[in-house]
C-alpha positions as CSV (number, residue, x, y, z in Angstrom):
1,M,-13.7,-2.4,-8.3
2,K,-11.2,0.1,-9.4
3,V,-9.0,2.1,-7.0
4,S,-7.6,5.5,-8.1
5,I,-5.3,7.6,-6.0
6,V,-6.8,11.0,-5.8
7,E,-4.3,12.6,-3.4
8,Q,-1.0,11.5,-2.0
9,E,1.4,13.0,0.5
10,K,3.9,11.6,3.0
11,G,1.8,9.7,5.6
12,K,-1.6,10.5,3.9
13,M,-3.4,9.0,0.9
14,K,-6.9,9.6,-0.5
15,V,-8.2,6.9,-2.9
16,E,-11.5,6.7,-4.9
17,L,-13.2,3.3,-4.8
18,K,-15.0,3.1,-8.2
19,D,-17.9,0.7,-8.5
20,S,-18.0,0.3,-4.8
21,S,-20.4,1.4,-2.0
22,K,-19.9,3.9,0.9
23,S,-20.4,0.8,3.2
24,F,-17.4,-0.9,1.7
25,A,-15.2,2.2,2.3
26,Y,-16.5,2.3,6.0
27,L,-15.6,-1.4,6.3
28,I,-12.0,-0.7,5.2
29,S,-11.8,2.3,7.4
30,S,-12.9,0.4,10.5
31,E,-10.3,-2.3,9.8
32,I,-7.6,0.3,9.7
33,W,-8.8,1.8,13.0
34,E,-9.0,-1.6,14.6
35,A,-5.5,-2.5,13.6
36,G,-4.3,0.6,15.5
37,K,-1.6,1.5,12.9
38,G,-3.4,4.5,11.3
39,E,-6.4,6.6,10.9
40,A,-9.0,6.3,8.3
41,A,-12.2,7.8,7.1
42,A,-14.8,7.0,4.5
43,L,-15.8,10.0,2.5
44,Q,-18.6,10.7,0.0
45,E,-19.2,14.2,-1.3
46,H,-22.7,13.4,-2.7
47,P,-24.7,10.3,-2.2
48,F,-25.8,9.9,-5.8
49,M,-23.2,11.5,-7.9
50,V,-19.7,10.7,-6.7
51,E,-17.9,7.5,-6.0
52,P,-16.9,6.9,-2.3
53,K,-13.4,7.9,-1.3
54,L,-11.2,6.6,1.5
55,L,-8.7,8.9,3.4
56,V,-5.9,7.1,5.2
57,K,-3.3,8.6,7.5
58,A,-0.4,6.3,8.5
59,S,3.3,5.9,8.2
60,N,2.5,3.9,5.0
61,P,-1.1,4.3,4.1
62,K,-1.0,1.9,1.1
63,K,0.4,-0.8,3.3
64,E,-2.4,-0.3,5.9
65,M,-5.1,-0.4,3.1
66,E,-3.5,-3.7,1.9
67,K,-3.5,-5.1,5.4
68,A,-7.1,-4.1,6.0
69,A,-8.1,-5.8,2.7
70,S,-6.4,-9.0,3.7
71,S,-8.0,-9.0,7.1
72,I,-11.5,-8.5,5.6
73,E,-10.7,-11.3,3.2
74,E,-9.8,-13.7,6.0
75,K,-12.9,-12.8,8.0
76,C,-15.1,-13.4,4.9
77,E,-13.5,-16.8,4.5
78,E,-14.1,-17.6,8.2
79,L,-17.7,-16.7,7.7
80,K,-18.0,-18.8,4.6
81,Q,-16.6,-21.8,6.4
82,A,-19.0,-21.2,9.4
83,F,-22.0,-21.2,7.0
84,K,-20.8,-24.5,5.4
85,R,-20.4,-26.2,8.8
86,S,-23.9,-25.0,9.9
87,K,-25.7,-27.1,7.3
């Protein structure tokens, strides 16, 4: 996956998530909302032609995206361990 900054202002950043899905953008956006430190929305202008984008509004949008990614990574690791224990 490649992340490209499309738009950046103070307290607002829009990134394009190349080689990703709209579902992944929604996952990151919901993690940001759950953390309560910013607002986020997954965007996709056209379902077949354009890569999904993520719009984040926070005091430090990049930091909030990084925190969301780390949180998702931890949850995936917990799920992986749960599957291993269930055998």
